[in-house]
C-alpha positions as CSV (number, residue, x, y, z in Angstrom):
1,M,17.7,16.2,21.7
2,E,17.9,14.7,18.5
3,V,17.5,10.8,18.4
4,I,20.2,8.7,16.5
5,L,19.3,4.8,16.4
6,R,23.3,2.9,17.0
7,E,23.9,-0.7,16.7
8,N,22.9,-1.7,19.7
9,D,19.1,-0.4,19.2
10,A,19.1,-2.9,16.3
11,A,17.9,-6.1,18.9
12,D,14.5,-4.1,19.1
13,W,13.3,-4.1,16.2
14,V,12.4,-7.7,14.4
15,Y,11.1,-7.7,10.6
16,R,7.2,-7.4,10.0
17,G,7.3,-8.0,5.9
18,E,8.5,-6.3,3.1
19,G,7.6,-5.2,-0.3
20,A,9.9,-4.1,-3.4
21,A,11.2,-1.3,-2.5
22,N,11.0,-1.3,1.5
23,L,11.6,-3.2,4.4
24,V,9.2,-3.1,7.6
25,L,10.2,-3.4,11.3
26,S,8.3,-3.7,14.5
27,Y,9.9,-2.2,17.7
28,I,9.7,-4.7,21.0
29,G,12.1,-3.0,23.2
30,S,10.6,-0.7,26.3
31,S,11.5,3.1,24.7
32,P,7.7,4.9,24.7
33,L,9.5,7.0,22.1
34,F,9.3,3.8,20.0
35,I,6.4,1.5,21.7
36,G,3.6,1.2,18.9
37,K,5.5,2.2,16.2
38,V,7.3,0.6,12.8
39,M,9.9,1.2,10.7
40,R,10.1,1.4,7.0
41,I,13.4,1.0,6.0
42,R,14.9,1.4,2.2
43,K,16.3,-1.4,0.4
44,A,18.9,-1.3,-2.8
45,P,19.4,-3.7,-5.3
46,R,21.5,-7.2,-4.6
47,S,24.5,-5.9,-7.2
48,D,27.8,-4.9,-7.6
49,V,26.9,-1.3,-8.7
50,V,27.6,1.6,-6.3
51,T,24.7,4.1,-6.1
52,V,25.5,7.7,-6.6
53,R,23.3,9.7,-4.5
54,S,22.2,12.7,-6.2
55,P,22.1,16.2,-4.4
56,S,18.6,16.5,-5.6
57,A,15.8,13.8,-4.4
58,L,14.1,15.0,-7.7
59,T,14.6,15.3,-11.3
60,A,15.1,18.6,-13.0
61,H,11.3,17.5,-14.5
62,E,9.7,16.2,-11.6
63,R,10.5,19.8,-10.0
64,L,8.7,21.1,-12.6
65,L,5.3,18.6,-12.1
66,W,5.5,19.4,-8.0
67,K,6.1,23.3,-8.6
68,D,3.2,23.8,-6.1
69,V,5.0,22.0,-3.4
70,D,7.7,23.8,-2.4
71,E,8.7,21.5,0.9
72,L,8.8,18.8,-1.6
73,I,11.3,20.1,-4.7
74,S,13.3,21.7,-2.5
75,S,13.9,18.0,-0.4
76,S,17.6,16.6,-1.1
77,D,16.4,12.8,-0.3
78,K,14.1,10.5,-1.7
79,E,13.0,9.2,1.1
80,I,12.1,12.3,3.1
81,A,10.5,13.4,-0.4
82,G,8.6,10.6,0.0
83,R,7.1,11.3,3.1
84,L,6.6,14.7,2.1
85,F,4.7,13.8,-1.1
86,V,2.3,11.8,1.1
87,Q,2.2,14.5,3.5
88,H,1.4,17.5,1.0
89,V,-0.2,15.5,-1.7
90,M,-1.8,12.7,-0.9
91,K,-2.9,13.6,2.6
92,P,-5.5,16.2,1.5
93,L,-7.0,14.0,-0.8
94,L,-7.2,10.8,1.0
95,G,-8.2,12.5,4.4
96,S,-6.2,13.2,7.5
97,K,-7.8,10.5,9.4
98,F,-6.7,7.8,6.8
99,V,-3.4,8.6,6.2
100,D,-0.2,8.8,8.0
101,A,2.8,10.3,6.5
102,G,5.4,9.6,9.0
103,M,8.3,10.9,10.5
104,H,12.2,10.2,10.0
105,V,14.6,9.2,12.5
106,L,18.5,9.6,12.1
107,V,20.3,6.2,11.9
108,S,23.8,4.7,11.9
109,T,25.3,2.2,8.8
110,E,26.0,0.2,11.7
111,F,22.3,-0.1,12.9
112,L,21.5,-0.6,9.1
113,E,24.1,-3.5,8.9
114,S,23.1,-5.0,12.1
115,V,19.5,-5.2,11.0
116,E,20.6,-6.6,7.6
117,K,22.3,-9.6,9.8
118,D,19.2,-10.0,12.3
119,I,16.8,-10.5,9.7
120,I,18.5,-12.1,6.9
121,C,17.3,-15.8,7.8
122,Q,13.5,-14.4,8.2
123,R,12.9,-13.1,4.8
124,P,12.2,-15.2,1.6
125,P,14.9,-16.3,-0.2
126,W,13.9,-14.6,-3.1
127,R,13.4,-11.0,-1.7
128,V,17.5,-11.8,0.2
129,D,18.3,-12.5,-3.4
130,N,17.0,-9.7,-5.3
131,A,17.9,-6.9,-2.6
132,Q,19.5,-5.8,0.6
133,V,19.2,-2.9,2.9
134,D,20.1,0.1,1.5
135,T,23.0,1.2,4.4
136,Q,23.9,4.3,2.6
137,C,20.8,5.7,4.0
138,D,21.1,8.0,6.9
139,S,17.4,8.0,7.9
140,V,14.5,6.0,8.6
141,L,10.5,6.3,8.5
142,L,8.9,5.6,11.6
143,M,5.3,5.6,11.6
144,S,2.2,4.4,13.7
145,D,1.7,0.6,14.2
146,H,-1.7,0.6,12.7
147,S,-1.8,-3.1,13.4
148,V,-2.7,-2.1,17.6
149,F,-4.3,0.6,19.1
150,S,-2.2,2.8,19.5
151,H,-3.8,4.3,22.9
152,G,-6.0,3.3,25.9
153,N,-4.8,1.9,28.8
154,L,-3.3,-1.0,29.9
155,E,-5.7,-3.1,30.7
156,C,-7.8,-3.0,26.9
157,S,-8.6,-6.1,25.0
158,S,-6.2,-7.6,22.1
159,C,-6.8,-6.2,18.8
160,I,-7.1,-8.4,15.6
161,S,-6.0,-6.3,12.1
162,I,-6.6,-7.1,8.7
163,E,-4.1,-5.8,6.0
164,I,-5.8,-5.2,2.3
165,K,-4.2,-4.6,-0.9
166,P,-7.5,-3.2,-2.3
167,K,-6.0,-2.6,-6.0
168,C,-8.0,-0.5,-9.1
169,G,-11.5,-0.3,-8.0
170,F,-12.8,0.6,-11.9
171,L,-12.6,-0.5,-15.2
172,P,-10.8,2.4,-17.6
173,N,-13.0,4.0,-19.9
174,S,-10.6,6.9,-21.8
175,R,-11.2,7.3,-25.5
176,F,-7.2,7.0,-25.8
177,I,-7.3,3.2,-25.3
178,S,-6.6,1.7,-28.2
179,K,-8.1,-1.2,-30.2
180,E,-5.2,-3.4,-29.0
181,T,-5.9,-2.7,-25.1
182,T,-9.6,-2.5,-25.2
183,I,-9.6,-5.6,-23.4
184,K,-8.9,-3.4,-20.3
185,R,-12.3,-2.3,-20.5
186,R,-14.1,-4.9,-19.7
187,I,-11.4,-6.9,-17.2
188,T,-9.5,-5.9,-14.0
189,R,-5.8,-5.4,-14.3
190,F,-5.5,-7.7,-11.5
191,E,-7.6,-10.5,-13.1
192,M,-5.2,-9.9,-16.1
193,H,-2.1,-10.1,-14.1
194,Q,-3.7,-13.0,-11.9
195,A,-3.7,-15.0,-15.8
196,L,0.0,-13.5,-16.3
197,K,0.9,-15.5,-13.4
198,L,-0.8,-18.7,-13.3
199,H,1.0,-18.7,-16.9
200,E,4.3,-18.4,-15.6
201,E,4.1,-20.5,-12.3
202,E,4.3,-18.1,-9.8
203,I,1.0,-18.3,-8.6
204,S,-0.8,-22.0,-8.5
205,L,-4.7,-21.1,-8.0
206,Q,-5.6,-17.7,-10.5
207,S,-7.9,-15.7,-7.3
208,E,-11.6,-15.2,-7.7
209,Y,-11.0,-11.2,-6.1
210,N,-12.5,-8.8,-7.7
211,P,-11.4,-5.0,-7.1
212,L,-14.5,-4.2,-8.6
213,D,-16.2,-6.1,-5.7
214,L,-14.7,-4.3,-3.1
215,F,-15.5,-1.2,-4.3
216,S,-18.7,-2.0,-5.5
217,G,-20.4,-0.1,-2.4
218,S,-22.8,-3.3,-1.8
219,K,-22.0,-4.6,1.1
220,E,-22.7,-8.1,0.1
221,R,-20.2,-7.5,-3.0
222,I,-17.5,-6.5,-0.3
223,H,-18.1,-9.2,1.8
224,K,-17.7,-11.5,-1.2
225,A,-14.7,-9.6,-1.8
226,I,-13.2,-10.5,1.3
227,K,-14.1,-13.9,1.4
228,D,-12.3,-14.4,-2.1
229,L,-8.8,-12.6,-0.6
230,F,-9.1,-15.0,2.3
231,T,-9.2,-18.0,0.3
232,T,-6.3,-16.9,-1.8
233,P,-4.5,-14.2,0.2
234,Q,-1.2,-14.3,-1.8
235,N,0.2,-10.8,-0.8
236,N,-3.1,-9.2,-0.7
237,F,-4.3,-10.1,2.7
238,R,-2.5,-10.3,5.8
239,V,-4.4,-10.9,9.5
240,F,-2.6,-9.8,12.6
241,F,-3.7,-10.7,16.1
242,D,-1.6,-7.9,18.8
243,G,0.6,-7.1,16.0
244,S,1.9,-10.1,15.0
245,I,0.7,-12.0,12.1
246,I,-1.7,-15.0,12.0
247,F,-2.5,-15.5,8.7
248,G,-0.9,-14.5,5.0
249,G,2.8,-14.1,4.2
250,L,5.6,-11.9,5.5
251,G,7.6,-11.2,2.7
252,G,6.3,-12.8,-0.3
253,G,3.4,-14.2,-1.0
254,A,1.2,-16.7,1.0
255,E,-0.1,-20.5,-0.5
256,D,-3.9,-20.6,-0.9
257,T,-5.9,-21.3,2.0
258,N,-6.0,-25.1,2.5
259,F,-8.1,-27.2,5.5
260,G,-5.1,-27.0,7.6
261,I,-4.5,-23.4,7.3
262,A,-8.3,-22.3,7.5
263,K,-8.6,-24.5,10.8
264,A,-5.7,-23.5,12.9
265,F,-7.1,-20.1,12.2
266,E,-10.4,-20.7,13.4
267,D,-8.6,-21.7,16.4
268,V,-7.2,-18.6,17.1
269,L,-10.1,-16.6,16.5
270,K,-12.2,-18.0,19.1
271,S,-10.2,-15.9,22.0
272,F,-12.1,-13.0,19.8
273,I,-14.9,-13.7,18.3
274,Q,-17.7,-15.1,20.3
275,A,-19.5,-17.4,17.7
276,N,-20.0,-21.3,17.6
277,D,-17.2,-23.3,16.6
278,G,-16.6,-23.3,12.8
279,L,-18.2,-19.9,12.4
280,C,-15.6,-17.3,13.7
281,T,-13.3,-17.1,10.8
282,E,-17.0,-16.2,8.6
283,S,-18.2,-13.8,11.8
284,L,-14.6,-12.0,11.3
285,L,-14.8,-11.7,7.9
286,T,-18.6,-9.9,7.8
287,L,-17.2,-7.5,10.8
288,V,-14.2,-6.5,8.0
289,A,-17.2,-5.8,5.4
290,E,-19.6,-4.4,7.6
291,A,-16.9,-1.4,8.9
292,L,-15.4,-1.2,5.5
293,T,-18.7,-0.2,4.7
294,K,-19.3,2.3,7.5
295,S,-15.5,3.7,7.2
296,G,-16.2,5.0,3.7
297,V,-12.8,4.8,3.2
298,L,-13.2,2.8,-0.1
299,N,-15.3,6.1,-1.0
300,Q,-12.7,8.1,-0.7
301,L,-10.1,5.7,-2.3
302,L,-12.0,5.3,-5.8
303,E,-12.2,8.8,-5.9
304,V,-8.6,9.9,-5.9
305,Q,-7.9,6.8,-7.9
306,K,-10.8,8.0,-10.4
307,L,-8.2,11.0,-11.0
308,D,-6.7,9.1,-13.8
309,N,-9.1,9.8,-16.1
310,V,-6.8,9.4,-20.0
311,D,-5.2,6.6,-18.6
312,I,-1.4,5.2,-19.4
313,E,-2.1,5.7,-23.1
314,G,-3.2,9.2,-22.7
315,A,-1.0,10.6,-19.9
316,I,2.3,8.9,-21.6
317,H,1.4,11.6,-24.2
318,A,1.5,14.4,-21.8
319,Y,4.8,13.4,-20.3
320,Y,6.6,13.5,-23.6
321,D,5.7,17.2,-24.2
322,I,6.2,18.0,-20.8
323,T,10.1,16.8,-21.2
324,S,10.3,18.2,-24.9
325,Q,10.9,15.2,-26.3
326,Q,9.7,13.6,-29.7
327,C,6.8,11.4,-28.8
328,M,8.0,7.6,-29.4
329,V,4.2,7.0,-29.3
330,C,3.3,9.0,-31.9
331,R,6.2,8.3,-34.2
332,E,4.6,4.4,-34.5
333,L,1.7,5.3,-35.5
334,G,0.2,6.7,-39.1
335,E,-0.3,10.0,-39.5
336,E,-4.4,9.2,-39.2
337,Q,-3.9,7.1,-36.1
338,A,-1.8,10.0,-34.3
339,K,-4.5,12.6,-35.0
340,K,-6.3,10.6,-32.0
341,Y,-4.0,12.3,-29.9
342,T,-3.8,16.0,-31.2
343,S,-5.8,17.6,-27.8
344,L,-3.0,16.4,-25.7
345,H,-0.2,17.4,-28.1
346,S,-1.7,20.7,-28.1
347,A,-2.5,21.2,-24.5
348,S,-0.9,24.3,-22.9
349,L,2.0,23.3,-20.4
350,N,-0.1,23.4,-17.4
351,E,-2.7,21.4,-18.5
352,S,0.1,18.3,-19.3
353,L,1.5,19.0,-16.0
354,R,-1.9,18.4,-14.6
355,V,-2.4,15.3,-16.5
356,V,0.8,13.7,-15.5
357,R,0.3,14.6,-11.6
358,D,-2.9,13.1,-11.5
359,Y,-2.2,10.3,-13.3
360,L,0.7,9.3,-11.3
361,I,-1.5,10.7,-7.9
362,A,-3.9,7.8,-9.3
363,A,-1.3,5.0,-9.3
364,T,-0.2,5.8,-5.8
365,A,-4.2,5.1,-4.9
366,K,-4.3,2.0,-6.5
367,D,-0.8,0.6,-5.1
368,C,-1.6,1.1,-1.4
369,S,-2.7,-0.9,1.3
370,L,-5.4,-0.3,3.9
371,M,-5.3,-1.8,7.3
372,M,-8.1,-2.5,9.6
373,C,-8.0,-2.8,13.0
374,F,-10.5,-4.1,16.1
375,R,-11.2,-4.8,18.9
376,P,-14.1,-5.7,21.1
377,R,-15.9,-3.2,23.6
378,K,-15.7,-4.3,27.2
379,D,-19.6,-4.6,28.6
380,G,-20.7,-1.4,29.9
381,G,-17.3,0.5,27.7
382,S,-17.4,4.2,27.9
383,G,-17.1,6.3,24.7
384,S,-14.6,5.9,22.6
385,E,-12.3,8.0,20.2
386,H,-13.1,5.5,17.8
387,N,-15.5,4.1,15.6
388,T,-17.7,1.5,16.4
389,V,-19.6,-1.5,14.5
390,Y,-22.1,-4.0,16.0
391,L,-21.8,-7.5,14.7
392,E,-25.4,-8.8,14.8
393,S,-23.7,-12.7,14.8
394,T,-22.2,-12.9,17.8
395,K,-23.9,-9.6,20.0
396,Q,-20.6,-8.0,19.8
397,T,-19.3,-4.4,19.5
398,F,-16.0,-3.7,18.7
399,D,-13.8,-0.4,18.3
400,F,-12.4,0.1,14.7
401,K,-9.8,2.3,13.0
402,A,-9.2,2.3,9.4
403,D,-5.6,3.3,7.9
404,N,-4.4,4.1,4.4
405,S,-0.4,3.6,3.6
406,S,-0.3,5.4,0.7
407,H,3.6,5.3,0.8
408,E,4.6,4.8,-2.5
409,P,8.5,4.9,-2.9
410,F,8.8,8.9,-4.7
411,G,11.3,7.4,-7.2
412,S,8.5,5.1,-8.8
413,V,6.8,9.3,-9.8
414,S,9.4,9.0,-12.8
415,V,9.3,8.0,-16.4
416,G,9.4,4.1,-14.9
417,R,5.8,4.7,-14.1
418,L,4.3,5.8,-17.7
419,V,4.8,3.2,-19.7
420,P,2.0,2.1,-21.4
421,A,0.3,-1.7,-20.5
């Protein structure tokens, strides 16, 4: 029998956090169907404009772009298309053990309206001003809660999970990068965004985090990256204890880690990390670095990010050819400058499609989240379906799992993403 969530079910779902396009709720009820699950609900701009739903989830050009993925091009709903994009495009590239495409569950309008009322006080005010629950949806995405271990007996120990938004892990070196934007060959996009946010007073302290450290393959540099994220978490670093957030922000950026925040976090960790007083946090950060190195998830992610080998400044030319439009970039250039892009404009349609596809796949990989979940192994514990990592400083062994959340809203796979930076 098909399940439909109705108004009285809304009380079992509580606010976990949100991004630009979606809200995330976690389940606190008793139904075996939903225990260990989180729900992703699409948001809609808070405006008076009534959105008209298209009978097709994809535009004609998007259907051409993904023509080899039959399930995707036949979808009539953008949310379902997004899940199919993850299932059939991202999952084979990133690895099935790292990606959860989720499943859709039907919901009533009353359920969504009740959720909107229940969570509004927990959301950051600026998020509330910008968007609300999209009550025109008829389904939501249900996924495993990767901040907890979903399997095992009831006596299993507590778990701690770390969520990281790693960002782009390499510097572009495309020959299509112009002289005006050559700075991005030397400075990461993350660092440039940090400088802009500081200038616009969106943040009070520029993060020292460098994605190149995280993706370096060096255990020491990975550890430095984790420490830098802990110092200035913003919306890029969160920690959960048994599924409840204990560090970082919910729907927006978190404040910089001061003495009080660090002390409170250290105190929570004492029941989990068997370290001397004051060393629990450092031990946890070391544990994360060890597990990231061992899992191989960063190598896999970087490989997919590097599918973008022409940069946006190359991909935009292929996009204009696919859509049979005059290239607005070349139109602004002199004849001599435009020659640089001749190879792109003389390429076959299939080659242009490949360039844009690879760019969009890479963009999704650059905008994903990583979740690392840990639980201590009990002395004499038997074998586990999960990987294990040994923390030398505390003589503890932990089960761990790594998950990659690549649920980029499929609506972003459009010209909106093809704007040169």
